[in-house]
CHARMM-style PDB file with segment names, atoms N, HN, CA, C and O in Angstrom:
ATOM      1  N   MET     1      -4.146 -12.647   1.102  1.00  0.00      PROA
ATOM      2  CA  MET     1      -4.153 -11.208   0.928  1.00  0.00      PROA
ATOM      3  C   MET     1      -3.797 -10.876  -0.522  1.00  0.00      PROA
ATOM      4  O   MET     1      -3.095 -11.626  -1.200  1.00  0.00      PROA
ATOM      5  N   ILE     2      -4.304  -9.729  -0.971  1.00  0.00      PROA
ATOM      6  HN  ILE     2      -4.875  -9.120  -0.420  1.00  0.00      PROA
ATOM      7  CA  ILE     2      -4.139  -9.283  -2.350  1.00  0.00      PROA
ATOM      8  C   ILE     2      -3.301  -8.002  -2.361  1.00  0.00      PROA
ATOM      9  O   ILE     2      -3.530  -7.098  -1.558  1.00  0.00      PROA
ATOM     10  N   GLU     3      -2.345  -7.933  -3.263  1.00  0.00      PROA
ATOM     11  HN  GLU     3      -2.159  -8.668  -3.915  1.00  0.00      PROA
ATOM     12  CA  GLU     3      -1.533  -6.726  -3.404  1.00  0.00      PROA
ATOM     13  C   GLU     3      -2.310  -5.671  -4.184  1.00  0.00      PROA
ATOM     14  O   GLU     3      -2.809  -5.931  -5.279  1.00  0.00      PROA
ATOM     15  N   LEU     4      -2.403  -4.476  -3.603  1.00  0.00      PROA
ATOM     16  HN  LEU     4      -1.998  -4.264  -2.714  1.00  0.00      PROA
ATOM     17  CA  LEU     4      -3.072  -3.363  -4.284  1.00  0.00      PROA
ATOM     18  C   LEU     4      -2.095  -2.326  -4.801  1.00  0.00      PROA
ATOM     19  O   LEU     4      -2.334  -1.686  -5.825  1.00  0.00      PROA
ATOM     20  N   LEU     5      -0.999  -2.166  -4.092  1.00  0.00      PROA
ATOM     21  HN  LEU     5      -0.804  -2.686  -3.260  1.00  0.00      PROA
ATOM     22  CA  LEU     5      -0.097  -1.069  -4.423  1.00  0.00      PROA
ATOM     23  C   LEU     5       1.338  -1.484  -4.153  1.00  0.00      PROA
ATOM     24  O   LEU     5       1.636  -2.141  -3.156  1.00  0.00      PROA
ATOM     25  N   ARG     6       2.221  -1.088  -5.061  1.00  0.00      PROA
ATOM     26  HN  ARG     6       1.979  -0.554  -5.871  1.00  0.00      PROA
ATOM     27  CA  ARG     6       3.664  -1.354  -4.925  1.00  0.00      PROA
ATOM     28  C   ARG     6       4.387  -0.071  -5.330  1.00  0.00      PROA
ATOM     29  O   ARG     6       4.162   0.471  -6.412  1.00  0.00      PROA
ATOM     30  N   SER     7       5.255   0.400  -4.445  1.00  0.00      PROA
ATOM     31  HN  SER     7       5.438  -0.041  -3.566  1.00  0.00      PROA
ATOM     32  CA  SER     7       5.962   1.651  -4.736  1.00  0.00      PROA
ATOM     33  C   SER     7       7.189   1.778  -3.842  1.00  0.00      PROA
ATOM     34  O   SER     7       7.268   1.156  -2.783  1.00  0.00      PROA
ATOM     35  N   ASN     8       8.135   2.585  -4.280  1.00  0.00      PROA
ATOM     36  HN  ASN     8       8.070   3.091  -5.141  1.00  0.00      PROA
ATOM     37  CA  ASN     8       9.262   2.933  -3.423  1.00  0.00      PROA
ATOM     38  C   ASN     8       9.139   4.377  -2.931  1.00  0.00      PROA
ATOM     39  O   ASN     8      10.110   4.961  -2.451  1.00  0.00      PROA
ATOM     40  N   ASP     9       7.941   4.944  -3.053  1.00  0.00      PROA
ATOM     41  HN  ASP     9       7.152   4.470  -3.442  1.00  0.00      PROA
ATOM     42  CA  ASP     9       7.655   6.298  -2.573  1.00  0.00      PROA
ATOM     43  C   ASP     9       7.062   6.201  -1.162  1.00  0.00      PROA
ATOM     44  O   ASP     9       5.894   5.839  -1.018  1.00  0.00      PROA
ATOM     45  N   PRO    10       7.836   6.515  -0.126  1.00  0.00      PROA
ATOM     46  CA  PRO    10       7.335   6.354   1.240  1.00  0.00      PROA
ATOM     47  C   PRO    10       6.149   7.265   1.562  1.00  0.00      PROA
ATOM     48  O   PRO    10       5.305   6.910   2.386  1.00  0.00      PROA
ATOM     49  N   VAL    11       6.080   8.421   0.929  1.00  0.00      PROA
ATOM     50  HN  VAL    11       6.765   8.709   0.260  1.00  0.00      PROA
ATOM     51  CA  VAL    11       4.957   9.329   1.177  1.00  0.00      PROA
ATOM     52  C   VAL    11       3.666   8.736   0.615  1.00  0.00      PROA
ATOM     53  O   VAL    11       2.634   8.755   1.285  1.00  0.00      PROA
ATOM     54  N   LEU    12       3.718   8.216  -0.595  1.00  0.00      PROA
ATOM     55  HN  LEU    12       4.557   8.200  -1.139  1.00  0.00      PROA
ATOM     56  CA  LEU    12       2.552   7.574  -1.207  1.00  0.00      PROA
ATOM     57  C   LEU    12       2.095   6.387  -0.374  1.00  0.00      PROA
ATOM     58  O   LEU    12       0.900   6.218  -0.132  1.00  0.00      PROA
ATOM     59  N   MET    13       3.040   5.567   0.065  1.00  0.00      PROA
ATOM     60  HN  MET    13       4.011   5.704  -0.132  1.00  0.00      PROA
ATOM     61  CA  MET    13       2.680   4.374   0.830  1.00  0.00      PROA
ATOM     62  C   MET    13       2.063   4.748   2.175  1.00  0.00      PROA
ATOM     63  O   MET    13       1.101   4.117   2.615  1.00  0.00      PROA
ATOM     64  N   SER    14       2.606   5.758   2.820  1.00  0.00      PROA
ATOM     65  HN  SER    14       3.386   6.271   2.462  1.00  0.00      PROA
ATOM     66  CA  SER    14       2.057   6.225   4.088  1.00  0.00      PROA
ATOM     67  C   SER    14       0.654   6.791   3.899  1.00  0.00      PROA
ATOM     68  O   SER    14      -0.239   6.528   4.705  1.00  0.00      PROA
ATOM     69  N   PHE    15       0.461   7.564   2.840  1.00  0.00      PROA
ATOM     70  HN  PHE    15       1.186   7.777   2.185  1.00  0.00      PROA
ATOM     71  CA  PHE    15      -0.853   8.133   2.548  1.00  0.00      PROA
ATOM     72  C   PHE    15      -1.877   7.033   2.293  1.00  0.00      PROA
ATOM     73  O   PHE    15      -2.971   7.056   2.856  1.00  0.00      PROA
ATOM     74  N   ALA    16      -1.522   6.067   1.443  1.00  0.00      PROA
ATOM     75  HN  ALA    16      -0.633   6.048   0.985  1.00  0.00      PROA
ATOM     76  CA  ALA    16      -2.447   4.977   1.119  1.00  0.00      PROA
ATOM     77  C   ALA    16      -2.790   4.166   2.362  1.00  0.00      PROA
ATOM     78  O   ALA    16      -3.949   3.808   2.567  1.00  0.00      PROA
ATOM     79  N   ALA    17      -1.799   3.875   3.187  1.00  0.00      PROA
ATOM     80  HN  ALA    17      -0.857   4.166   3.021  1.00  0.00      PROA
ATOM     81  CA  ALA    17      -2.048   3.126   4.421  1.00  0.00      PROA
ATOM     82  C   ALA    17      -2.965   3.914   5.350  1.00  0.00      PROA
ATOM     83  O   ALA    17      -3.817   3.333   6.022  1.00  0.00      PROA
ATOM     84  N   SER    18      -2.794   5.227   5.392  1.00  0.00      PROA
ATOM     85  HN  SER    18      -2.101   5.699   4.846  1.00  0.00      PROA
ATOM     86  CA  SER    18      -3.637   6.076   6.227  1.00  0.00      PROA
ATOM     87  C   SER    18      -5.085   6.075   5.748  1.00  0.00      PROA
ATOM     88  O   SER    18      -6.009   6.015   6.559  1.00  0.00      PROA
ATOM     89  N   VAL    19      -5.283   6.141   4.444  1.00  0.00      PROA
ATOM     90  HN  VAL    19      -4.532   6.189   3.785  1.00  0.00      PROA
ATOM     91  CA  VAL    19      -6.638   6.091   3.877  1.00  0.00      PROA
ATOM     92  C   VAL    19      -7.322   4.785   4.282  1.00  0.00      PROA
ATOM     93  O   VAL    19      -8.476   4.788   4.709  1.00  0.00      PROA
ATOM     94  N   LEU    20      -6.607   3.681   4.147  1.00  0.00      PROA
ATOM     95  HN  LEU    20      -5.669   3.679   3.801  1.00  0.00      PROA
ATOM     96  CA  LEU    20      -7.177   2.379   4.489  1.00  0.00      PROA
ATOM     97  C   LEU    20      -7.445   2.266   5.986  1.00  0.00      PROA
ATOM     98  O   LEU    20      -8.494   1.767   6.394  1.00  0.00      PROA
ATOM     99  N   LYS    21      -6.511   2.722   6.799  1.00  0.00      PROA
ATOM    100  HN  LYS    21      -5.659   3.128   6.468  1.00  0.00      PROA
ATOM    101  CA  LYS    21      -6.680   2.647   8.253  1.00  0.00      PROA
ATOM    102  C   LYS    21      -7.887   3.462   8.700  1.00  0.00      PROA
ATOM    103  O   LYS    21      -8.692   2.994   9.504  1.00  0.00      PROA
ATOM    104  N   ASP    22      -8.013   4.683   8.178  1.00  0.00      PROA
ATOM    105  HN  ASP    22      -7.359   5.063   7.525  1.00  0.00      PROA
ATOM    106  CA  ASP    22      -9.132   5.549   8.553  1.00  0.00      PROA
ATOM    107  C   ASP    22     -10.477   4.940   8.190  1.00  0.00      PROA
ATOM    108  O   ASP    22     -11.480   5.213   8.849  1.00  0.00      PROA
ATOM    109  N   ALA    23     -10.505   4.113   7.143  1.00  0.00      PROA
ATOM    110  HN  ALA    23      -9.690   3.891   6.608  1.00  0.00      PROA
ATOM    111  CA  ALA    23     -11.747   3.473   6.704  1.00  0.00      PROA
ATOM    112  C   ALA    23     -11.969   2.124   7.387  1.00  0.00      PROA
ATOM    113  O   ALA    23     -12.986   1.471   7.151  1.00  0.00      PROA
ATOM    114  N   GLY    24     -11.035   1.705   8.224  1.00  0.00      PROA
ATOM    115  HN  GLY    24     -10.209   2.234   8.416  1.00  0.00      PROA
ATOM    116  CA  GLY    24     -11.184   0.432   8.915  1.00  0.00      PROA
ATOM    117  C   GLY    24     -10.884  -0.778   8.047  1.00  0.00      PROA
ATOM    118  O   GLY    24     -11.349  -1.881   8.334  1.00  0.00      PROA
ATOM    119  N   ILE    25     -10.111  -0.579   6.990  1.00  0.00      PROA
ATOM    120  HN  ILE    25      -9.733   0.317   6.757  1.00  0.00      PROA
ATOM    121  CA  ILE    25      -9.739  -1.680   6.094  1.00  0.00      PROA
ATOM    122  C   ILE    25      -8.487  -2.360   6.649  1.00  0.00      PROA
ATOM    123  O   ILE    25      -7.462  -1.708   6.851  1.00  0.00      PROA
ATOM    124  N   ASN    26      -8.571  -3.666   6.893  1.00  0.00      PROA
ATOM    125  HN  ASN    26      -9.404  -4.195   6.728  1.00  0.00      PROA
ATOM    126  CA  ASN    26      -7.403  -4.417   7.341  1.00  0.00      PROA
ATOM    127  C   ASN    26      -6.398  -4.477   6.204  1.00  0.00      PROA
ATOM    128  O   ASN    26      -6.726  -4.885   5.090  1.00  0.00      PROA
ATOM    129  N   HSD    27      -5.180  -4.071   6.494  1.00  0.00      PROA
ATOM    130  HN  HSD    27      -4.914  -3.740   7.399  1.00  0.00      PROA
ATOM    131  CA  HSD    27      -4.144  -4.058   5.464  1.00  0.00      PROA
ATOM    132  C   HSD    27      -2.786  -4.347   6.090  1.00  0.00      PROA
ATOM    133  O   HSD    27      -2.618  -4.310   7.309  1.00  0.00      PROA
ATOM    134  N   SER    28      -1.842  -4.630   5.236  1.00  0.00      PROA
ATOM    135  HN  SER    28      -1.979  -4.660   4.246  1.00  0.00      PROA
ATOM    136  CA  SER    28      -0.477  -4.884   5.674  1.00  0.00      PROA
ATOM    137  C   SER    28       0.472  -4.119   4.758  1.00  0.00      PROA
ATOM    138  O   SER    28       0.382  -4.213   3.534  1.00  0.00      PROA
ATOM    139  N   LEU    29       1.375  -3.367   5.360  1.00  0.00      PROA
ATOM    140  HN  LEU    29       1.449  -3.290   6.355  1.00  0.00      PROA
ATOM    141  CA  LEU    29       2.417  -2.666   4.619  1.00  0.00      PROA
ATOM    142  C   LEU    29       3.670  -3.524   4.731  1.00  0.00      PROA
ATOM    143  O   LEU    29       4.252  -3.643   5.809  1.00  0.00      PROA
ATOM    144  N   THR    30       4.081  -4.116   3.628  1.00  0.00      PROA
ATOM    145  HN  THR    30       3.608  -4.020   2.752  1.00  0.00      PROA
ATOM    146  CA  THR    30       5.184  -5.073   3.664  1.00  0.00      PROA
ATOM    147  C   THR    30       6.436  -4.529   2.982  1.00  0.00      PROA
ATOM    148  O   THR    30       6.383  -3.590   2.189  1.00  0.00      PROA
ATOM    149  N   ASP    31       7.534  -5.136   3.312  1.00  0.00      PROA
ATOM    150  HN  ASP    31       7.577  -5.899   3.956  1.00  0.00      PROA
ATOM    151  CA  ASP    31       8.844  -4.867   2.707  1.00  0.00      PROA
ATOM    152  C   ASP    31       9.417  -3.500   3.052  1.00  0.00      PROA
ATOM    153  O   ASP    31      10.398  -3.078   2.439  1.00  0.00      PROA
ATOM    154  N   GLY    32       8.840  -2.805   4.006  1.00  0.00      PROA
ATOM    155  HN  GLY    32       8.043  -3.147   4.504  1.00  0.00      PROA
ATOM    156  CA  GLY    32       9.371  -1.512   4.416  1.00  0.00      PROA
ATOM    157  C   GLY    32      10.750  -1.621   5.023  1.00  0.00      PROA
ATOM    158  O   GLY    32      11.629  -0.811   4.731  1.00  0.00      PROA
ATOM    159  N   HSD    33      10.943  -2.618   5.867  1.00  0.00      PROA
ATOM    160  HN  HSD    33      10.229  -3.276   6.105  1.00  0.00      PROA
ATOM    161  CA  HSD    33      12.248  -2.800   6.501  1.00  0.00      PROA
ATOM    162  C   HSD    33      13.284  -3.266   5.488  1.00  0.00      PROA
ATOM    163  O   HSD    33      14.456  -2.901   5.586  1.00  0.00      PROA
ATOM    164  N   MET    34      12.867  -4.059   4.526  1.00  0.00      PROA
ATOM    165  HN  MET    34      11.915  -4.354   4.446  1.00  0.00      PROA
ATOM    166  CA  MET    34      13.805  -4.537   3.510  1.00  0.00      PROA
ATOM    167  C   MET    34      14.322  -3.386   2.652  1.00  0.00      PROA
ATOM    168  O   MET    34      15.490  -3.374   2.263  1.00  0.00      PROA
ATOM    169  N   SER    35      13.458  -2.422   2.359  1.00  0.00      PROA
ATOM    170  HN  SER    35      12.509  -2.432   2.675  1.00  0.00      PROA
ATOM    171  CA  SER    35      13.912  -1.298   1.542  1.00  0.00      PROA
ATOM    172  C   SER    35      14.914  -0.441   2.305  1.00  0.00      PROA
ATOM    173  O   SER    35      15.799   0.160   1.695  1.00  0.00      PROA
ATOM    174  N   VAL    36      14.791  -0.373   3.637  1.00  0.00      PROA
ATOM    175  HN  VAL    36      14.073  -0.861   4.133  1.00  0.00      PROA
ATOM    176  CA  VAL    36      15.748   0.377   4.450  1.00  0.00      PROA
ATOM    177  C   VAL    36      17.075  -0.368   4.523  1.00  0.00      PROA
ATOM    178  O   VAL    36      18.141   0.238   4.415  1.00  0.00      PROA
ATOM    179  N   ILE    37      17.005  -1.695   4.709  1.00  0.00      PROA
ATOM    180  HN  ILE    37      16.139  -2.186   4.797  1.00  0.00      PROA
ATOM    181  CA  ILE    37      18.220  -2.512   4.748  1.00  0.00      PROA
ATOM    182  C   ILE    37      18.978  -2.375   3.435  1.00  0.00      PROA
ATOM    183  O   ILE    37      20.209  -2.367   3.408  1.00  0.00      PROA
ATOM    184  N   ASP    38      18.227  -2.269   2.355  1.00  0.00      PROA
ATOM    185  HN  ASP    38      17.227  -2.276   2.377  1.00  0.00      PROA
ATOM    186  CA  ASP    38      18.814  -2.151   1.020  1.00  0.00      PROA
ATOM    187  C   ASP    38      19.514  -0.804   0.820  1.00  0.00      PROA
ATOM    188  O   ASP    38      20.161  -0.585  -0.204  1.00  0.00      PROA
ATOM    189  N   GLY    39      19.386   0.082   1.783  1.00  0.00      PROA
ATOM    190  HN  GLY    39      18.861  -0.096   2.615  1.00  0.00      PROA
ATOM    191  CA  GLY    39      20.044   1.380   1.673  1.00  0.00      PROA
ATOM    192  C   GLY    39      19.156   2.450   1.079  1.00  0.00      PROA
ATOM    193  O   GLY    39      19.633   3.521   0.704  1.00  0.00      PROA
ATOM    194  N   SER    40      17.875   2.170   0.991  1.00  0.00      PROA
ATOM    195  HN  SER    40      17.487   1.300   1.296  1.00  0.00      PROA
ATOM    196  CA  SER    40      16.892   3.120   0.470  1.00  0.00      PROA
ATOM    197  C   SER    40      17.238   3.608  -0.929  1.00  0.00      PROA
ATOM    198  O   SER    40      16.990   4.766  -1.266  1.00  0.00      PROA
ATOM    199  N   ILE    41      17.805   2.734  -1.738  1.00  0.00      PROA
ATOM    200  HN  ILE    41      18.006   1.794  -1.464  1.00  0.00      PROA
ATOM    201  CA  ILE    41      18.130   3.117  -3.110  1.00  0.00      PROA
ATOM    202  C   ILE    41      16.947   2.908  -4.049  1.00  0.00      PROA
ATOM    203  O   ILE    41      17.017   3.253  -5.229  1.00  0.00      PROA
ATOM    204  N   GLY    42      15.868   2.347  -3.526  1.00  0.00      PROA
ATOM    205  HN  GLY    42      15.811   2.068  -2.568  1.00  0.00      PROA
ATOM    206  CA  GLY    42      14.674   2.180  -4.335  1.00  0.00      PROA
ATOM    207  C   GLY    42      14.598   0.883  -5.103  1.00  0.00      PROA
ATOM    208  O   GLY    42      13.686   0.695  -5.908  1.00  0.00      PROA
ATOM    209  N   ALA    43      15.533  -0.013  -4.873  1.00  0.00      PROA
ATOM    210  HN  ALA    43      16.273   0.139  -4.219  1.00  0.00      PROA
ATOM    211  CA  ALA    43      15.510  -1.283  -5.602  1.00  0.00      PROA
ATOM    212  C   ALA    43      14.386  -2.190  -5.112  1.00  0.00      PROA
ATOM    213  O   ALA    43      13.804  -2.941  -5.895  1.00  0.00      PROA
ATOM    214  N   LEU    44      14.085  -2.121  -3.831  1.00  0.00      PROA
ATOM    215  HN  LEU    44      14.558  -1.511  -3.195  1.00  0.00      PROA
ATOM    216  CA  LEU    44      13.004  -2.932  -3.268  1.00  0.00      PROA
ATOM    217  C   LEU    44      11.821  -2.030  -2.954  1.00  0.00      PROA
ATOM    218  O   LEU    44      11.945  -1.049  -2.221  1.00  0.00      PROA
ATOM    219  N   GLN    45      10.689  -2.376  -3.513  1.00  0.00      PROA
ATOM    220  HN  GLN    45      10.588  -3.173  -4.108  1.00  0.00      PROA
ATOM    221  CA  GLN    45       9.498  -1.567  -3.304  1.00  0.00      PROA
ATOM    222  C   GLN    45       8.690  -2.102  -2.131  1.00  0.00      PROA
ATOM    223  O   GLN    45       8.684  -3.303  -1.857  1.00  0.00      PROA
ATOM    224  N   GLN    46       8.012  -1.194  -1.448  1.00  0.00      PROA
ATOM    225  HN  GLN    46       8.017  -0.220  -1.671  1.00  0.00      PROA
ATOM    226  CA  GLN    46       7.068  -1.580  -0.410  1.00  0.00      PROA
ATOM    227  C   GLN    46       5.764  -1.986  -1.085  1.00  0.00      PROA
ATOM    228  O   GLN    46       5.486  -1.588  -2.216  1.00  0.00      PROA
ATOM    229  N   ARG    47       4.968  -2.787  -0.374  1.00  0.00      PROA
ATOM    230  HN  ARG    47       5.194  -3.111   0.544  1.00  0.00      PROA
ATOM    231  CA  ARG    47       3.688  -3.232  -0.923  1.00  0.00      PROA
ATOM    232  C   ARG    47       2.594  -3.053   0.116  1.00  0.00      PROA
ATOM    233  O   ARG    47       2.838  -3.165   1.318  1.00  0.00      PROA
ATOM    234  N   ILE    48       1.386  -2.776  -0.358  1.00  0.00      PROA
ATOM    235  HN  ILE    48       1.187  -2.685  -1.334  1.00  0.00      PROA
ATOM    236  CA  ILE    48       0.209  -2.764   0.506  1.00  0.00      PROA
ATOM    237  C   ILE    48      -0.675  -3.922   0.085  1.00  0.00      PROA
ATOM    238  O   ILE    48      -1.049  -4.061  -1.079  1.00  0.00      PROA
ATOM    239  N   LEU    49      -0.999  -4.754   1.075  1.00  0.00      PROA
ATOM    240  HN  LEU    49      -0.695  -4.642   2.021  1.00  0.00      PROA
ATOM    241  CA  LEU    49      -1.859  -5.916   0.862  1.00  0.00      PROA
ATOM    242  C   LEU    49      -3.135  -5.735   1.666  1.00  0.00      PROA
ATOM    243  O   LEU    49      -3.117  -5.172   2.760  1.00  0.00      PROA
ATOM    244  N   VAL    50      -4.249  -6.219   1.114  1.00  0.00      PROA
ATOM    245  HN  VAL    50      -4.265  -6.677   0.225  1.00  0.00      PROA
ATOM    246  CA  VAL    50      -5.530  -6.190   1.828  1.00  0.00      PROA
ATOM    247  C   VAL    50      -6.157  -7.574   1.786  1.00  0.00      PROA
ATOM    248  O   VAL    50      -5.815  -8.404   0.943  1.00  0.00      PROA
ATOM    249  N   GLU    51      -7.077  -7.804   2.707  1.00  0.00      PROA
ATOM    250  HN  GLU    51      -7.355  -7.129   3.391  1.00  0.00      PROA
ATOM    251  CA  GLU    51      -7.822  -9.060   2.731  1.00  0.00      PROA
ATOM    252  C   GLU    51      -8.654  -9.177   1.457  1.00  0.00      PROA
ATOM    253  O   GLU    51      -9.146  -8.180   0.927  1.00  0.00      PROA
ATOM    254  N   ASP    52      -8.803 -10.400   0.978  1.00  0.00      PROA
ATOM    255  HN  ASP    52      -8.404 -11.209   1.408  1.00  0.00      PROA
ATOM    256  CA  ASP    52      -9.548 -10.641  -0.266  1.00  0.00      PROA
ATOM    257  C   ASP    52     -10.940 -10.024  -0.237  1.00  0.00      PROA
ATOM    258  O   ASP    52     -11.378  -9.418  -1.215  1.00  0.00      PROA
ATOM    259  N   ASP    53     -11.637 -10.183   0.894  1.00  0.00      PROA
ATOM    260  HN  ASP    53     -11.282 -10.675   1.688  1.00  0.00      PROA
ATOM    261  CA  ASP    53     -13.024  -9.719   0.961  1.00  0.00      PROA
ATOM    262  C   ASP    53     -13.148  -8.200   1.119  1.00  0.00      PROA
ATOM    263  O   ASP    53     -14.258  -7.668   1.083  1.00  0.00      PROA
ATOM    264  N   GLN    54     -12.036  -7.506   1.292  1.00  0.00      PROA
ATOM    265  HN  GLN    54     -11.135  -7.938   1.322  1.00  0.00      PROA
ATOM    266  CA  GLN    54     -12.066  -6.047   1.405  1.00  0.00      PROA
ATOM    267  C   GLN    54     -11.441  -5.365   0.185  1.00  0.00      PROA
ATOM    268  O   GLN    54     -11.273  -4.146   0.162  1.00  0.00      PROA
ATOM    269  N   ARG    55     -11.107  -6.149  -0.805  1.00  0.00      PROA
ATOM    270  HN  ARG    55     -11.244  -7.139  -0.786  1.00  0.00      PROA
ATOM    271  CA  ARG    55     -10.412  -5.621  -1.982  1.00  0.00      PROA
ATOM    272  C   ARG    55     -11.209  -4.537  -2.701  1.00  0.00      PROA
ATOM    273  O   ARG    55     -10.681  -3.459  -2.974  1.00  0.00      PROA
ATOM    274  N   ASP    56     -12.468  -4.811  -3.008  1.00  0.00      PROA
ATOM    275  HN  ASP    56     -12.897  -5.687  -2.786  1.00  0.00      PROA
ATOM    276  CA  ASP    56     -13.265  -3.848  -3.777  1.00  0.00      PROA
ATOM    277  C   ASP    56     -13.376  -2.507  -3.059  1.00  0.00      PROA
ATOM    278  O   ASP    56     -13.209  -1.453  -3.671  1.00  0.00      PROA
ATOM    279  N   GLU    57     -13.657  -2.553  -1.759  1.00  0.00      PROA
ATOM    280  HN  GLU    57     -13.792  -3.410  -1.261  1.00  0.00      PROA
ATOM    281  CA  GLU    57     -13.785  -1.320  -0.978  1.00  0.00      PROA
ATOM    282  C   GLU    57     -12.449  -0.583  -0.910  1.00  0.00      PROA
ATOM    283  O   GLU    57     -12.408   0.640  -1.042  1.00  0.00      PROA
ATOM    284  N   ALA    58     -11.370  -1.312  -0.707  1.00  0.00      PROA
ATOM    285  HN  ALA    58     -11.403  -2.306  -0.599  1.00  0.00      PROA
ATOM    286  CA  ALA    58     -10.039  -0.697  -0.637  1.00  0.00      PROA
ATOM    287  C   ALA    58      -9.670  -0.058  -1.970  1.00  0.00      PROA
ATOM    288  O   ALA    58      -9.141   1.053  -2.001  1.00  0.00      PROA
ATOM    289  N   GLU    59      -9.944  -0.748  -3.063  1.00  0.00      PROA
ATOM    290  HN  GLU    59     -10.373  -1.650  -3.037  1.00  0.00      PROA
ATOM    291  CA  GLU    59      -9.655  -0.188  -4.388  1.00  0.00      PROA
ATOM    292  C   GLU    59     -10.449   1.089  -4.622  1.00  0.00      PROA
ATOM    293  O   GLU    59      -9.915   2.071  -5.138  1.00  0.00      PROA
ATOM    294  N   ARG    60     -11.721   1.075  -4.244  1.00  0.00      PROA
ATOM    295  HN  ARG    60     -12.154   0.277  -3.825  1.00  0.00      PROA
ATOM    296  CA  ARG    60     -12.568   2.252  -4.421  1.00  0.00      PROA
ATOM    297  C   ARG    60     -12.024   3.434  -3.618  1.00  0.00      PROA
ATOM    298  O   ARG    60     -11.901   4.541  -4.141  1.00  0.00      PROA
ATOM    299  N   LEU    61     -11.701   3.193  -2.352  1.00  0.00      PROA
ATOM    300  HN  LEU    61     -11.801   2.294  -1.927  1.00  0.00      PROA
ATOM    301  CA  LEU    61     -11.207   4.264  -1.487  1.00  0.00      PROA
ATOM    302  C   LEU    61      -9.902   4.867  -2.009  1.00  0.00      PROA
ATOM    303  O   LEU    61      -9.748   6.087  -2.061  1.00  0.00      PROA
ATOM    304  N   LEU    62      -8.976   4.007  -2.390  1.00  0.00      PROA
ATOM    305  HN  LEU    62      -9.100   3.016  -2.348  1.00  0.00      PROA
ATOM    306  CA  LEU    62      -7.689   4.509  -2.864  1.00  0.00      PROA
ATOM    307  C   LEU    62      -7.823   5.236  -4.202  1.00  0.00      PROA
ATOM    308  O   LEU    62      -7.166   6.253  -4.427  1.00  0.00      PROA
ATOM    309  N   THR    63      -8.666   4.718  -5.082  1.00  0.00      PROA
ATOM    310  HN  THR    63      -9.199   3.892  -4.899  1.00  0.00      PROA
ATOM    311  CA  THR    63      -8.887   5.373  -6.371  1.00  0.00      PROA
ATOM    312  C   THR    63      -9.512   6.751  -6.172  1.00  0.00      PROA
ATOM    313  O   THR    63      -9.111   7.720  -6.816  1.00  0.00      PROA
ATOM    314  N   GLU    64     -10.502   6.831  -5.273  1.00  0.00      PROA
ATOM    315  HN  GLU    64     -10.828   6.044  -4.750  1.00  0.00      PROA
ATOM    316  CA  GLU    64     -11.132   8.121  -4.979  1.00  0.00      PROA
ATOM    317  C   GLU    64     -10.142   9.104  -4.369  1.00  0.00      PROA
ATOM    318  O   GLU    64     -10.284  10.316  -4.530  1.00  0.00      PROA
ATOM    319  N   ALA    65      -9.140   8.581  -3.669  1.00  0.00      PROA
ATOM    320  HN  ALA    65      -9.025   7.596  -3.539  1.00  0.00      PROA
ATOM    321  CA  ALA    65      -8.119   9.432  -3.052  1.00  0.00      PROA
ATOM    322  C   ALA    65      -7.025   9.825  -4.047  1.00  0.00      PROA
ATOM    323  O   ALA    65      -6.101  10.560  -3.699  1.00  0.00      PROA
ATOM    324  N   GLY    66      -7.133   9.333  -5.287  1.00  0.00      PROA
ATOM    325  HN  GLY    66      -7.884   8.736  -5.569  1.00  0.00      PROA
ATOM    326  CA  GLY    66      -6.177   9.701  -6.319  1.00  0.00      PROA
ATOM    327  C   GLY    66      -4.957   8.811  -6.419  1.00  0.00      PROA
ATOM    328  O   GLY    66      -3.970   9.174  -7.060  1.00  0.00      PROA
ATOM    329  N   VAL    67      -5.016   7.641  -5.786  1.00  0.00      PROA
ATOM    330  HN  VAL    67      -5.817   7.346  -5.266  1.00  0.00      PROA
ATOM    331  CA  VAL    67      -3.890   6.710  -5.822  1.00  0.00      PROA
ATOM    332  C   VAL    67      -4.049   5.783  -7.021  1.00  0.00      PROA
ATOM    333  O   VAL    67      -5.100   5.167  -7.197  1.00  0.00      PROA
ATOM    334  N   GLN    68      -3.015   5.683  -7.840  1.00  0.00      PROA
ATOM    335  HN  GLN    68      -2.162   6.184  -7.697  1.00  0.00      PROA
ATOM    336  CA  GLN    68      -3.040   4.775  -8.987  1.00  0.00      PROA
ATOM    337  C   GLN    68      -2.588   3.403  -8.508  1.00  0.00      PROA
ATOM    338  O   GLN    68      -1.455   3.236  -8.055  1.00  0.00      PROA
ATOM    339  N   LEU    69      -3.480   2.423  -8.613  1.00  0.00      PROA
ATOM    340  HN  LEU    69      -4.400   2.558  -8.982  1.00  0.00      PROA
ATOM    341  CA  LEU    69      -3.208   1.081  -8.107  1.00  0.00      PROA
ATOM    342  C   LEU    69      -2.376   0.275  -9.086  1.00  0.00      PROA
ATOM    343  O   LEU    69      -2.387   0.530 -10.290  1.00  0.00      PROA
ATOM    344  N   THR    70      -1.654  -0.704  -8.552  1.00  0.00      PROA
ATOM    345  HN  THR    70      -1.646  -0.911  -7.573  1.00  0.00      PROA
ATOM    346  CA  THR    70      -0.826  -1.561  -9.391  1.00  0.00      PROA
ATOM    347  C   THR    70      -1.526  -2.848  -9.764  1.00  0.00      PROA
ATOM    348  O   THR    70      -1.035  -3.593 -10.612  1.00  0.00      PROA
ATOM    349  N   SER    71      -2.661  -3.125  -9.150  1.00  0.00      PROA
ATOM    350  HN  SER    71      -3.060  -2.519  -8.461  1.00  0.00      PROA
ATOM    351  CA  SER    71      -3.352  -4.392  -9.449  1.00  0.00      PROA
ATOM    352  C   SER    71      -4.306  -4.245 -10.608  1.00  0.00      PROA
ATOM    353  OT1 SER    71      -4.966  -5.211 -10.990  1.00  0.00      PROA
TER     354      SER     71
END
């Protein structure tokens, strides 16, 4: 899997995951529980990962939705 987005903004991460889900893109939202355990101070960022073969489509969808990617 390839990392497309890393952020400690839960609204951004939820929005990006929703865009991918609605388009049928397999993705994984990781480190969400770790950021909560950390006390939500923002030291640990959540990440969105997608399958290698869906990267181009996922990047296009998120970019069109106004999300600035980290990859």
